[in-house]
N, C-alpha and C positions, 0 to 999 in steps of 0.2 A: 708239395712241389709247386713251383710257380712257373707255369708255362701255359700257352694257349693251345687249345685243341681246334683242329680244322673241322668244319661242318662237312665238307666234301673233300674227296681226294684231289679234286681238280683245283681247289683254292690254295694258292701258294702265296697270296699277298699278306697273310697274317704273320706278324712278327712275334717271337716269343717274348714274354714279359720277363724283364731282368731285375726283379726285386729280390732283396735278401730278407729272409725271415730272421728277425732279430730276437724273437721270443726265447729261443734256447740260450742265446748269448746273455740276455738279461737274467734269465734264471740262474745261470752259472755264476754271474757276477754277484747276484744277491746272496747266493749260498756262500761264496768266498767272503763277502762282507760280514756275514753273520759269524763265520768261523773266526775271522780275525778279531771281531768285536768280543767274542768269548775268550779267545786265547790271549789277547793283549794284557788283561789284568793278571792273568796267571803268571806271566813272565816278569812282572815288576818286582815281586818279592823274591829274594834270593835264598837266604839262609832261614830255615824254619825256626822261629823263636815264638814262645808263648808270651804275647805282649800283655802288660797290665791294662785294665780298662779304666779310662778317665774321660770326663766330659771336657772337651776343648774344641775351639773352632779350628778349621783348617787354615794353613798358611798357603798363600798363592804367590807364585813367582814364575818367571819365564824359563830360567834354566833348571834342568832337573838337579836335585840335590845329590851330594855324595853321601852314600849310606854306609855308616859304620855300624856293624852288627857285633853283638857279644852273645855267643851261643850259650847253652846251658852248661857247657864244660868250662866256660870262661875264655874261650878262644876269640881272637879278634878277626874280623873280616871287613875288608874295604871293597864295596861293590862286588860281592861274591868271591873275592880272592882272599884266602886265608893269609894273614900276615902275623909275624911275631910281635910281641908287645913293643919291643924296641924299634921295629920297622914300621910302626903305625904312622908316624909323622912323614916318613919318606914316601909311603904309599899315598898319603893324602896330598902331598905336594905334587906327586906325579899325576894324580887324578884331577887336581884343580888347576894345573899349570901355574902354580904359585900365586893364584888369585885368592887373596885372603878374604875377599867379600863373598866367596861362594858359600852357599848354604850347606850345612852338614847335618844330617839326621842320624841320631844315635838310636839304634834299636837294640834292646837287651831283653833276654829271657827273664821272666819274673822270678825264676829260681836263682839267678845270678846274684851273688852278694853285692850289696850297695857299694862297697868299697871298690869293686872291680869296675863298675860303671863310672864312678867318680874319677877313678884313675884314668880312664879313657877320656872323659870330658876335660879333666885338668890338663892332660897332655895336648889335646886339641886346642884348648884355650891358650895355653902357654906358647904354642906355635904361632899365635896371632890370628886364629880364626875366631871371628866374633859372632857369626850367625850359626849357633849350634842349637839344635832342638831335639827333644826327646820324642820318640814315636810311641804311641799307645793305640789301643783299640777302644771304640765306643762301648759302653756297657751292654748294649743290645747285640753286640757282635757284628755291627755294621762296618762302615768304612773306617780305614785307619786315619788317624789324625796326628798332627805334629803340634806339640805344645812348646812354645819358646819359654825358656827359663827366665 
């Protein structure tokens, strides 16, 4: 508590100290910062796929990419939304606001047949999107990387 005690009951000229103790506030803010730092990477990946492991450097860009995922069953997902194969291009144009220069990352489970992944990449490329990259994991199980074809 932040207040002044009187030496004698007859002394009334002492004023209480009006300081705020910010230590609990700082403690709470640091805990919240740590919680968000741990939770943020867990929210970035949407559909669980078992990525192949490849050595490649990371791509850096300002806008977040649109993520097209192909799960183990061969289903297509655009940013966590399941879409039919014929609705893939419509979902991409909605997500990119018809910006053909937007980066697109293709994530596919390693158990998915190669033809299914090429089908998705061919449809994306034929729609006019030129910045298409495959996402893989580093061999040591570290950070995910995107390798441009």
